[in-house]
C-alpha positions as CSV (number, residue, x, y, z in Angstrom):
1,M,0.0,0.0,0.0
2,N,1.3,3.5,-0.9
3,P,1.8,5.5,2.3
4,R,0.3,8.5,0.6
5,N,-3.0,6.6,0.5
6,S,-2.8,5.8,4.2
7,L,-5.9,4.6,6.0
8,N,-6.7,6.5,9.2
9,F,-7.2,4.3,12.3
10,S,-6.3,7.1,14.7
11,G,-8.2,7.6,17.9
12,G,-8.7,11.2,16.7
13,P,-9.0,13.1,14.6
14,G,-10.8,10.3,12.8
15,A,-11.4,9.6,9.1
16,L,-14.1,11.5,7.2
17,P,-16.1,9.9,4.4
18,E,-14.6,10.4,1.0
19,S,-17.7,12.0,-0.5
20,V,-17.7,14.6,2.4
21,L,-14.0,15.3,1.8
22,L,-14.7,16.0,-1.8
23,Q,-17.4,18.5,-0.9
24,V,-15.2,20.1,1.6
25,Q,-12.5,20.4,-1.0
26,Q,-14.9,22.2,-3.3
27,S,-16.2,24.4,-0.5
28,I,-12.8,25.6,0.5
29,I,-12.5,27.1,-3.0
30,E,-16.2,28.1,-3.3
31,V,-19.4,27.0,-1.5
32,P,-21.9,26.1,-4.2
33,G,-24.4,28.9,-4.7
34,V,-22.5,31.4,-2.5
35,G,-19.4,32.3,-4.5
36,L,-17.1,32.5,-1.5
37,S,-14.8,30.0,0.3
38,V,-16.3,28.5,3.4
39,L,-13.2,29.8,5.2
40,G,-14.3,33.4,4.5
41,I,-18.0,33.4,4.9
42,S,-19.4,35.6,7.7
43,H,-20.8,33.9,10.8
44,R,-23.5,36.6,10.7
45,S,-24.6,35.8,7.1
46,D,-28.0,34.4,6.2
47,W,-26.1,31.4,4.7
48,F,-24.5,30.4,8.0
49,A,-27.8,30.9,9.9
50,G,-29.3,28.4,7.5
51,V,-26.4,26.0,8.1
52,V,-27.0,26.0,11.8
53,A,-30.8,25.7,11.4
54,E,-30.4,22.7,8.9
55,L,-27.8,21.0,11.1
56,E,-30.1,21.3,14.2
57,G,-32.9,19.8,12.2
58,N,-30.8,17.0,10.9
59,M,-29.6,16.2,14.5
60,R,-33.3,16.1,15.6
61,K,-34.2,13.8,12.8
62,L,-31.3,11.4,13.3
63,L,-31.9,11.1,17.0
64,G,-35.7,11.5,17.2
65,L,-35.0,14.4,19.6
66,P,-38.0,15.9,21.3
67,Q,-38.7,19.7,21.0
68,N,-37.9,20.3,24.7
69,Y,-34.2,19.8,23.9
70,H,-31.9,22.5,22.7
71,V,-29.2,21.6,20.1
72,L,-26.0,23.7,20.6
73,F,-22.8,23.9,18.7
74,L,-20.1,25.1,21.1
75,Q,-16.4,25.5,21.4
76,G,-13.8,24.2,24.0
77,G,-14.2,20.5,23.3
78,A,-15.4,17.9,25.8
79,T,-12.8,19.4,28.2
80,Q,-14.8,22.6,28.6
81,Q,-17.9,20.5,29.2
82,F,-16.1,18.8,32.1
83,S,-16.2,22.2,33.9
84,M,-19.3,23.7,32.4
85,I,-21.6,20.9,33.5
86,P,-20.7,21.0,37.2
87,M,-20.7,24.8,37.2
88,T,-24.3,24.6,36.0
89,L,-25.6,21.6,37.9
90,L,-23.4,21.2,41.0
91,R,-22.2,24.6,42.3
92,G,-23.9,25.4,45.6
93,K,-25.5,22.0,45.9
94,T,-25.2,19.7,49.0
95,A,-26.3,16.5,47.2
96,P,-23.3,14.9,45.5
97,A,-23.1,14.3,41.8
98,E,-22.5,10.7,40.9
99,Y,-19.6,9.9,38.5
100,L,-18.4,6.6,37.0
101,H,-14.6,6.3,36.7
102,T,-14.2,4.0,33.8
103,G,-11.1,5.2,32.0
104,Y,-8.8,8.0,31.1
105,W,-11.5,10.6,30.0
106,S,-14.0,10.0,32.8
107,G,-11.1,10.6,35.1
108,K,-10.5,14.0,33.5
109,A,-14.2,14.9,34.0
110,L,-14.1,13.7,37.6
111,A,-11.2,16.0,38.5
112,E,-13.0,19.1,37.2
113,A,-16.3,18.2,38.9
114,R,-14.6,18.1,42.3
115,R,-13.7,21.8,41.9
116,E,-17.4,22.7,41.9
117,G,-19.1,20.6,44.6
118,P,-19.5,17.3,46.2
119,V,-18.8,14.2,44.1
120,R,-19.5,10.5,44.8
121,V,-17.5,8.0,42.7
122,L,-20.1,5.4,42.2
123,W,-17.7,2.9,40.7
124,S,-14.0,2.9,39.6
125,G,-12.2,0.5,37.4
126,E,-8.8,2.0,38.2
127,S,-7.5,-0.8,40.4
128,G,-8.2,-3.3,37.6
129,G,-6.5,-1.2,34.9
130,F,-9.8,-0.2,33.3
131,R,-10.3,-3.5,31.5
132,R,-14.0,-3.8,32.2
133,L,-17.1,-1.8,33.0
134,P,-19.5,-2.3,36.0
135,G,-22.4,-4.7,35.9
136,D,-25.8,-3.5,37.1
137,D,-25.4,-5.4,40.4
138,E,-22.3,-3.2,41.2
139,L,-24.2,0.1,40.8
140,I,-26.4,1.6,43.4
141,F,-27.8,4.9,42.2
142,S,-29.0,7.5,44.7
143,P,-32.4,9.1,44.1
144,D,-31.0,12.3,45.6
145,A,-28.0,12.7,43.4
146,S,-27.6,16.1,41.7
147,Y,-26.9,14.2,38.5
148,L,-25.2,11.1,37.1
149,H,-22.3,11.5,34.7
150,Y,-20.6,8.8,32.7
151,V,-18.7,8.3,29.4
152,S,-20.5,6.1,27.0
153,N,-17.3,5.0,25.2
154,E,-13.8,5.1,26.6
155,T,-11.6,5.6,23.6
156,V,-8.3,4.9,25.3
157,E,-9.2,1.6,26.9
158,G,-11.6,0.4,24.2
159,L,-14.6,0.1,26.6
160,Q,-18.2,0.9,25.7
161,F,-21.5,0.8,27.6
162,H,-24.1,-1.1,25.6
163,R,-27.0,0.1,27.8
164,V,-28.4,3.3,29.4
165,L,-27.4,3.7,33.0
166,G,-29.0,5.4,36.0
167,R,-32.4,6.4,37.2
168,D,-34.9,8.3,35.1
169,D,-35.7,10.6,38.1
170,V,-32.1,11.8,38.3
171,P,-30.6,14.0,35.5
172,R,-28.5,11.7,33.3
173,V,-25.4,13.4,31.7
174,C,-23.3,11.5,29.2
175,D,-20.1,12.2,27.3
176,M,-20.7,10.6,23.9
177,S,-17.7,12.1,22.2
178,S,-16.5,9.0,20.6
179,D,-19.7,7.1,19.7
180,F,-22.1,10.0,19.0
181,L,-24.1,9.3,15.8
182,S,-22.5,5.9,15.4
183,Q,-25.7,4.2,16.4
184,P,-29.2,5.0,17.5
185,C,-29.4,6.7,20.9
186,E,-32.3,7.0,23.4
187,A,-31.6,10.7,23.6
188,E,-34.9,11.5,25.4
189,R,-33.6,9.5,28.4
190,Y,-30.7,11.9,28.9
191,S,-30.8,15.4,30.4
192,L,-27.6,16.4,28.7
193,I,-25.4,14.8,26.0
194,Y,-22.2,16.3,24.8
195,A,-19.8,15.2,22.0
196,H,-16.8,16.9,20.5
197,A,-16.4,16.5,16.8
198,Q,-13.2,14.8,15.9
199,K,-14.3,11.2,16.0
200,N,-17.5,10.4,14.0
201,I,-19.0,13.8,13.1
202,G,-16.4,16.2,11.8
203,P,-13.2,18.0,12.5
204,A,-12.1,19.4,15.8
205,G,-13.4,22.8,16.7
206,V,-17.0,22.2,17.5
207,T,-18.8,20.4,20.3
208,V,-22.4,19.3,20.1
209,V,-24.5,19.7,23.2
210,L,-28.0,18.4,23.6
211,V,-29.7,19.8,26.7
212,R,-33.2,19.3,28.0
213,D,-34.8,22.6,28.7
214,E,-36.0,21.7,32.2
215,L,-32.4,21.0,33.3
216,L,-31.5,24.7,33.3
217,K,-34.5,26.1,35.3
218,D,-32.5,26.3,38.5
219,A,-29.1,27.0,37.0
220,P,-27.0,29.7,38.6
221,T,-27.4,33.2,37.1
222,D,-24.0,34.6,38.0
223,Q,-21.9,32.6,35.6
224,P,-19.8,34.2,32.8
225,G,-21.9,34.5,29.7
226,F,-19.7,32.3,27.6
227,L,-20.1,29.5,30.2
228,D,-23.9,29.7,30.5
229,Y,-25.8,27.4,28.3
230,R,-28.7,29.9,28.2
231,T,-26.5,32.4,26.5
232,H,-25.8,30.1,23.6
233,I,-29.5,29.0,23.4
234,N,-30.6,32.6,23.1
235,A,-27.9,33.3,20.5
236,H,-28.7,30.1,18.5
237,S,-25.0,29.0,18.9
238,I,-23.7,32.3,17.4
239,Y,-22.9,34.2,20.6
240,N,-19.3,34.9,19.5
241,T,-17.5,33.9,16.3
242,P,-18.2,30.2,16.0
243,P,-16.1,27.7,14.1
244,V,-17.9,28.1,10.8
245,F,-15.8,25.6,8.9
246,A,-16.2,22.8,11.5
247,I,-19.9,23.3,11.8
248,Y,-20.3,23.2,8.1
249,V,-18.5,19.9,7.9
250,V,-20.7,18.5,10.6
251,L,-23.7,19.5,8.5
252,L,-22.2,17.6,5.5
253,I,-21.7,14.5,7.8
254,T,-25.4,14.6,8.9
255,R,-26.5,14.8,5.3
256,W,-24.3,11.8,4.5
257,L,-25.8,9.9,7.4
258,L,-29.3,10.7,6.3
259,D,-29.0,10.5,2.5
260,D,-26.1,8.1,1.8
261,I,-26.1,5.8,4.8
262,G,-29.9,5.9,5.5
263,G,-29.9,6.7,9.2
264,L,-28.3,5.5,12.4
265,E,-29.6,2.0,12.3
266,R,-27.7,1.3,9.1
267,M,-24.7,3.1,10.4
268,A,-24.7,0.9,13.5
269,G,-24.9,-2.2,11.3
270,I,-21.8,-1.1,9.3
271,N,-19.9,-0.2,12.5
272,R,-20.8,-3.6,14.1
273,S,-19.5,-5.4,11.0
274,K,-16.2,-3.6,11.2
275,A,-15.7,-4.3,14.9
276,E,-16.8,-7.9,14.7
277,L,-14.3,-8.5,11.9
278,L,-11.4,-7.4,14.0
279,Y,-12.6,-9.0,17.2
280,R,-13.0,-12.4,15.4
281,L,-9.4,-12.1,14.2
282,L,-8.2,-11.3,17.8
283,D,-10.1,-14.2,19.3
284,G,-8.9,-16.6,16.6
285,S,-5.3,-15.6,16.8
286,N,-4.2,-18.2,19.4
287,D,-3.3,-15.4,21.8
288,F,-1.0,-13.8,19.3
289,Y,-3.3,-10.7,19.5
290,R,-4.7,-10.1,23.0
291,G,-7.8,-8.0,23.4
292,R,-7.6,-5.5,26.2
293,A,-11.2,-5.2,27.3
294,E,-13.6,-7.9,28.6
295,V,-15.7,-9.3,25.8
296,K,-19.0,-8.0,27.1
297,D,-17.6,-4.4,27.4
298,R,-15.8,-4.2,24.1
299,S,-16.1,-1.0,22.2
300,L,-17.4,-1.0,18.6
301,M,-15.4,2.2,18.0
302,N,-12.0,1.5,19.5
303,V,-10.4,-2.0,19.3
304,A,-7.6,-2.0,21.8
305,F,-5.2,-4.9,22.0
306,N,-1.6,-6.0,22.7
307,L,0.8,-8.5,21.1
308,S,2.7,-11.2,23.0
309,N,5.7,-9.1,23.8
310,P,6.9,-5.4,23.5
311,E,9.4,-6.2,20.8
312,I,7.0,-7.8,18.4
313,E,4.4,-5.1,19.2
314,K,6.9,-2.4,18.2
315,R,7.6,-4.3,15.0
316,F,3.9,-4.6,14.3
317,L,3.4,-0.9,14.6
318,E,6.4,-0.1,12.4
319,E,5.4,-2.5,9.6
320,A,1.7,-1.3,9.8
321,Q,2.8,2.3,9.4
322,A,5.0,1.4,6.5
323,A,2.1,-0.5,4.9
324,G,-0.1,2.6,5.1
325,F,-2.1,1.9,8.3
326,S,-1.9,5.2,10.2
327,G,-2.7,5.9,13.9
328,L,-2.6,2.4,15.3
329,A,-0.4,3.2,18.3
330,G,-2.3,3.0,21.6
331,H,-2.8,6.1,23.8
332,R,0.3,7.3,25.6
333,S,-1.3,6.3,28.9
334,T,-1.7,2.7,28.0
335,G,0.5,1.9,25.0
336,G,-0.3,-1.2,23.0
337,V,-2.3,-1.0,19.8
338,R,-5.6,0.6,19.1
339,A,-7.7,0.5,15.9
340,S,-10.4,3.2,15.8
341,L,-13.3,2.4,13.6
342,Y,-15.2,5.6,13.4
343,N,-18.1,6.3,11.0
344,G,-15.9,7.6,8.2
345,L,-13.7,4.5,8.1
346,T,-14.9,2.0,5.5
347,L,-15.4,-1.8,5.9
348,D,-12.9,-2.2,3.1
349,A,-10.3,-0.4,5.1
350,V,-10.9,-2.7,8.1
351,E,-10.7,-5.8,5.8
352,Q,-7.3,-4.5,4.6
353,L,-6.1,-4.1,8.1
354,A,-7.4,-7.6,9.0
355,G,-5.5,-9.0,6.1
356,F,-2.3,-7.3,7.2
357,M,-2.7,-8.6,10.7
358,E,-3.2,-12.1,9.6
359,D,-0.2,-12.0,7.4
360,F,1.9,-10.5,10.2
361,R,0.7,-13.2,12.6
362,R,1.7,-16.0,10.2
363,G,5.1,-14.4,9.6
364,N,5.9,-14.0,13.3
365,S,4.3,-16.9,15.1
């Protein structure tokens, strides 16, 4: 494989669909019907207001989102949400927020929440190296919690919840950054969902936030304007200069999901096929490839594994890179290997990786 045609298996930024990339290429020169590059169109233009309105409508259609939810396109990534959520929902409260500590990113969120108010860690997988997720019998949710927070898919460790957690009478908050729009979502069961866009839905620079209207009725009124969800609701996500380019690309992704893929059920089927292909290879490798996560908690987005020893693992990554498979090195906190299978990565690309892995195993067993 020519390295100039590398396939992107990175944990982020992730691959974008080829058809979207071609539209982006054209739009950088000139947006059809506008006559200007997308990089130079005013965020106060009627065209961009239409982009935001269409994107919000597409999100609602894809997710079946009720009208009592606001759809926001913010900046600061998931990292800003780690602070903005407890500033809104926890500051001044006596009842603790409940957090699940299931991996690297939930740990980041947990640290920021503790700055704002009382936090109860409902379950932590740290002592076990974050190789599994809790079962229902390990979780006792309080009816008095200020809110429940968890990460639906831990990109670093390759763990994913395949169910909705918590009580319906306690606000449910979820970081869906790495599996948002990869499958259907019972969005109406969450009070707030957030997802930064460098995995499945576009380039870095924009963060999608879905927030139920009732959640904000008792929110503090003394927060900085930029950190108040109501500010962005009232400004229709154009409070200050937004990332016009990134938001436009997310619009193109939602059109692709609706028109080319046919919705989230079909996207989920494609993603499931990609993941099953790699997991079958891991499980049938006679322990040459060793999956990191427990089988029931495996992520469909991030397949994390190790090889039998560090030397052969290093050789695998070097040869994979030379063969045109980019981004397979595991996160710096865990090492190992990680193949990320976001929406834009094709089944054909995964089949090519599987073929390379099988050849490598035969040559190094």
